[in-house]
Every structure is written in C-alpha cells, then in structure tokens.
C-alpha positions, 0 to 999 in steps of 0.5 A: 507419469512424471513428465505428464505431471510436469506438463500439467504444472507447466500449463498452470499459468494460462497463456494469452496471445494478444499479438496484433490486438489494439490495446484499450482499457476494455481489452485489459479489463476483459483479458487481464481481469483481476481477482474477484472481490465483493466489496459491497458484501464485505462492507455490509458485513463490517457495518454491524461491527461499527455499531457493536464496537462503538456501543460496547468498546473493549467487550466488543473487541474481545468477543469479535476476536473470539468469534473470528480468530478463536483467541483471547486478546487480554490485555489489548494494549501491549504492556511496555515489558512485553515490548521490551522482552520481544526486542531483547529476544529478537534473533541478532541477525534478524535485528541487524537486518531490520535495522538496515531496512529502517536505515534505508527506508529512513534515508529515502523517506527523508529525501522525499519529504516535500519542501515548502516555498514562498511565492512573492507576487509583488512587493508585499504580496506573498503566498507561502506553502508549508507542510504540517503533519497530521496530528494522530495516525493509526498504523495497521500491520496485518498478520493473517497468512504471514508475519509482517515486521516490514509493514511496521517499518513501512508505516512508522518510518514515514510517519515519524519523519513527517513529524506525526505526534501520536502514533498507534499500531494495531496488529492481530493476535496470533493463535500460536502465541496465545492470542498475543501479537507476533513477537517480531512485530512487537520487537520492530515496534520497540526498535522504532520507539513506538509505545502504543501497540494494540492487539486488534485485528482486521476491520475491528482495528480500523473501527477502533482507530476511527472512534477510539476506545477510552478504556484502553487509552486509544484515542480517535485518530485522524488517519489510518494507513496500512495494508490488510484483507478485504474486510480491512479495505471495507472498513476503510471505505465505510469510515472514510470521512470519519478518518482519512485513509491511505488507500483501499488495498486489495490483493497484491499483484506483480506484472513483469515485462521481459524479453528474450534477454531476460533470465526465465528462472529469475522471472519465474521466481519473481512471479511465484514470490508474489503469488505466495502472498495470497490465493487472490494474488495476481502474477502476470508476465508480458513478453514478445517472445513465445520461446521465452514464455514457455521457458518461464512456464517451465521454470515456474513448474520446477520452482513451484514444486519446491516452494513452501507455500505451494498450495497458496501459490498454485491457487494464485497462479491458476486463477484468472488474475494471473497469466503469461501474455504474448505481445507483438513488441515492447511498445504494446507491452508498455500500453498494456502495463499502463492500462493495467496500472499494476501495484508492482511492475518489473522491467527485465528487457534489453531496453529498460530505460527506454521502456521506463519512459513509456510507463506512467501507471504503476505503484512502483517500478523495479528495473533490471534483473537484480531489482526484484519485488522482494527487495522492495518488500524489505530492503530497497529503501522504497515503501512497499505499501502500494496502490492495488487494483488499478488505483495506481492510475490516480494514487501513489504508494505510502510515503512521508507525503501521506502524513503531511498536509500542504497548507497555504499562508497568505500575507498581503500589505495594504499597498499590495492589496490596493493594487488588486482591489479593483480586480477582486471587486470586479470578480466578486460583483460578477458572481453576485457576491456583494459582501465579498467586494465590500470586504475589500471596499471597506479597507479603502 
C-alpha cells in the first residue's frame, strides 16, 4: 500500500517528452500552458468597487473588508504607536535577518541606479539626460496565504534610493490579529522609516491609492507597485492611466533547467518552494536526462509528504501549469525557456555559464546549485518583485529604475542653433508644418 501511494505521488507532476520537437511559441503555449486566470471577469468584478470607493471613501473600505475578509479595519491608518510597538516586539533574530536583507538589497539597488549624462553635439549644442524620482508611490504588500515582510523591503528600498518623496504602504488586515495588519509587516515598515501605513487589502488598496481617501490622509499617488492576487492585478489594469503601475503580477512560477550533474533533491526542493506560494503556481523542470527526471519526481514525492503546506503544493504541482519536461539537449532547453519567459529561472547544469549566454527572457536567473529562488526571495540582494505570465519578454523586475523617470534637458546657444537652422526648416517644411519652421526663422 505504501509503495503504491509513493508511486502515485511520484507521478504527481506530469511528464512531457519534447525530445526532437521543433521549439516555437505555439509549442510552448500548447504544451507548457500557464494557470488559467480570467482577467476579464476579475476586471468586471473590480469595476463596481471603483465607483463605491470614490463615492463613499472610508465607509466603502470598511464595508468591503467586512464583506470579503470578515474583519473590522479601524483605524485604517496605522497609528505611530502601533508601528513602534510592532518594531519593539520583533523577535531579535528575525530583526537581524530583516536588517541584513535590507542592507543587501540596498547595496545592489544603489549600484543599479542609472546615471545621467550630457552629450555635446557641437560647440554650444548640448543634450543632457537626468533622472527624476516619481513624486508619490503606493506600495502594496500582500497578505493572503502568507505574511510578506520581504515584500516591504523589495518595494520600499528601491523607492527610497530613487528619492521618492511620499511613500505609503497598504497591506491587508488579518483575522488572527483582530483585523490589524500583520505585526511583522508593520515592524519592517517601521524598520525602514515608513510612517504612512494603511490597513487596506486587495483591489481596494489600488483604488484607494489611485484616487486618495482624504478622511484618512491618503492622497492620490502617481505609481502603484507590488505583487498581489488576480483582483489586485485586475485593479491595476483597470486604473492604468490614472496611475502608473509596475506590472500585472500573476501566479508565481519557476523553471529549472538541470542535467544529470545536478542534485535531484535540490531541484525537487526548489520546485516545491515555489509551489508553496499558491495553488496556481507553476513549477517546471526541463532536463535532457530521463533518469534525472525520474529521480526528481521521486524526490518530490518524498519531500511533499513532509512539507507544511502540502495541500497547496499538491494542487500546484498537479496542475496543468507544472511539468517535468524531457528535451534532446540543453540548446533545446534554452529555446523553451526563452519562449516561456519565466519569472524565476534556475540553471543547475555542468555548463551554466554557456547556457546563461543563450537565455534572454526571464525575470531573474539563479545560477548554480547554491543559488535557489528562495535566496532571491529574501537575502540574495536582488529584488523578488518580478514579471510573470511571460511578461519577462518585454518587462523587467522591480528596481530603482521603476521609481525614476528619464528626462532630457536641451541647451543650444545662438551659434549652435544657426548651424542646424536650415536643416530644421527643411524638415518642418517637408512635413507641412510652417509654424515649426517660422519658430526657427524668426530667431535669425
């Protein structure tokens, strides 16, 4: 009976044999589908909340929290003494760990800050590019199936380094804490010096950020960042244009490319660690070794039986979005990875550096046996807010650049303008825009 149960568990993750198949976007979409999410329906559900919150303000926020979360969120803005109490009550080892994470993320983020430049095109002809921070941002920290002090760090640190003047955090209230935000989230906010923290969860937080809630001192922001569930993503889509957003974050995903030189126990643990996030999480292994594939599936069976969030992991690993994929060689693996454009990509092969050069599309790439995704979630120094659902083909993870706007400054002297005056006029006339040319002619 035990052996039968073990075999059934080992078959939990579907096995796909793509050896010899020509890789294309269509193949990846067909054979490696992601979790099904109905964004249109979610947007339709969120739309009435926009009107309700704009019309009723605090009253709407309170009733929405009661209806969807079964909690009372009063007061909505977290008082200063609640923040300081959370910080003073923080367990010492956790506090030290969070401080280390802040220090590492800050160091990497400071080095990633883009530098302006000045281009001298001729004597007296100068174009300068400078970077200016967005004035105000709303940082969303989720809190549904887990508590995420790490998301506080990943949102706040790059915003602070960019020089954002007004930072506000919103996070859901928790039933276990009488409708208040999780103390660890509050403590991390206090650790970073953020004073404006609001107990608002889900799409209501995005709406409140977009339009402001004067009764609680929440002014409209220019940018909303941070991960969340489907309805948070739907609110971002609906309000894009009213606010800027970082991305429409979907269910988390990891893809591991591994060969027979990798440790199957490590790979299994990394797949399970992402599956733990959400029933819709995607966990994909690509390997050129059939023996290694079976070793990983067996290791998954053993480790899943011992994990705390077993039901969530089982749902994710058995879903269509997860698979163990057999390929002919690592070149085919790299092609699949590029078309899939995963949020997290791990390389655990005997030729990681060579493979890395073949990869273009991924939110973040973790190279080697001792660079697991969970390290990136907390202490690698990288940012864990990353593009999902194939958005890595055209988007990037959260960083200091998210909170900065490149701005060009043009300075031309009279002589410098005179050198190109005829060229400007010629182009303006060719476009039939006489006044453009006249604005040059009048100066000479």
